[in-house]
C-alpha positions, 0 to 999 in steps of 0.5 A: 244206592241200594234199595235196602239202603234206601229203606227207612228203618222200621219200628219193631211191632211191639215197640210201635204199640202206645206206651199203655199197651206195652206197660200193661202186666200179665194176668197172673191168675191166668199165668198160673192157671195155665200151667196146669189147665190140663191136669186132671188130679189138679183142684181148680181155685184159681178161677171165679167159676163154680163146678155146676154144669148150665142148668139144663133149662138154660140149655134147652132153651138156647137149643130151642132157639136155635132150631127155630131159626134164631141164629141171625143178626138181632138188636144191638142193644139186646132183644127187648124181651130179654131187656124186659125180663132184667127189668123183671128181675131188679124188681123182684130181687131188689124192688127197683123199677129199672126201664127195659131201654136202661139195660144193654146186652154184652158179651159178659161182664168184661165187656160191660166193664169195657164198655162202661170205661169206653163211654166215659173216660178221656185219655188220662182221666183217673178211676179210683179202685179200692184194692185189693182188686180184680185185675181186669178192672184196672187193665180196662181203665189201662186199655181205654186211656185212663189211669187207674188209682188204687185206694187200699181196702184197710184190714182189721186186727181180725183179718176183715177188709173195709173201706174209708170214705176219706181215702176215696176223697183224698185220693180225688183229683182234678183229673178223677172221672170215676170211682168204681166199686165191686161189692161184694167184692172179688177178690176179698169177699167184703160187702159196702154196707148200706150206709157206706153205699149211701156216704159214696154216693153223696160224696160222687155227686158233690164232686160230680163224678161217675160211679161203676158199680160191679155187682156180680156177686150180689147174690152171694153172701152169707147174712140174712139179706141179698146184698143191696144195689146202688140202683135202690139209692140213686135216681134213674139220672144220675151218673150210675152204671151198674155192671154184671155177668149170667157167668156166676149165678146160672153158671154160664161163664162160657156163654159170654153174656152180661149187662149194663144198666146206664142212666136215663138218656144213654140208651143210643149211646149204649147201643152204638157201642154194642154195635162197635164192640160185638154187633150183638151177642148171639140171638139163641144165647139171649133167648137162654138168658131169658130163661135163666132169667125167669126160671133160674131163682131156685138154682141161684139159692142152690148155688149159694147154699153150695157155697156156703157150705164150702165156705164154712170147710175153708174157714174151719180147715184154714183157720186152724192151721197155725200161721194163717190169717183169715176173716171169714168173707161176708160175700161173693165166693173167694176167701183170701187169706194171709200166710205168715212168713210169706212175702211172694205169693206168686211163688207160694201159689206155684209151689202148692200147685206143684206139690199139693195139686190145688190151683190158687190165684196169688195176691200179687194178681190183685195189686201190691201184696207184702203179706203173702195173700192167696185167693181161693174160689169156694164155688164148688161141692162141700165134697171136692172142698173137703178134698181141697182142704185134706191136701192144703192142710197137708201142705202147710202143716208139712212147712 
């Protein structure tokens, strides 16, 4: 008998993956972006990234830290100085006292969400997520062995979004472990009213669930006040995890720095998770983050002001085109709009990319999309927003 005959058949690598990994869908935002990332003619509105560079004082802080030798390992949970700066930042903006030991520094907001799921989910646990939602949130649940359960945001006659607490309650099963909220929302721009936050908190308490609050866009609101935080409404020992990032407020998307706020008593747990995920993010980047927190409030105000004007340009421009339905977003820096007669938003996004040279994210990237929604990021200069709007107007009016 030959050696070949004695060798057992081997499972191909892809088939050997766990079913949850084989079933993961392609991120359509990245898929569309990859079609034209290097095309200088395309106005790129597909990804949640502003067009301002990282402010000089942040870059200079990183450079100074590197030159001072801050290039070695550091505390897994993050520099004490940085965690104190985060505590001061939360007190300054939300009036909450969060002990520095309740913060852990992560490799961006994505890693913060990953660690939140790693800490709380067992195989088969369900996580309720209002949708449309950022695809990475549901994918993280899947990677950690959980089951994402989408509860649709309801859409009113004016095109605005709302979340019904009864829909959340109806989705709770014996397997439910967590409710995950992103407010202000990516992709819809919906902002959860404080009264509804309190009602959800009370439901979470009554059902003994975890609450994950992704508060990345809290500064990006277009009324009179910063968006509320669940940290204002929950006790320090409640099952609340708040995730955030340096990416949006301070134009630091490529720096990969974020944070998670944990309940009291979980510092060692998240120090270990940080150790096993990244050991720590680069030490010199953490010094840059301190500079962002301590010196960056004016930069945030500049970012929000630019977004407010670009939001106006897109809302007025798109709103004047027959067949387009939208409601100005209350928060974040995304606008989601529907196009009458369109049912394949991915195909529509590809057409707009190729014919108008504007990159948008298809609604199908954020869940089921029967009415042809598209999402654009308006964290750009008003001048660039005018250019993009001219191209979109020409495309849609041409039919």
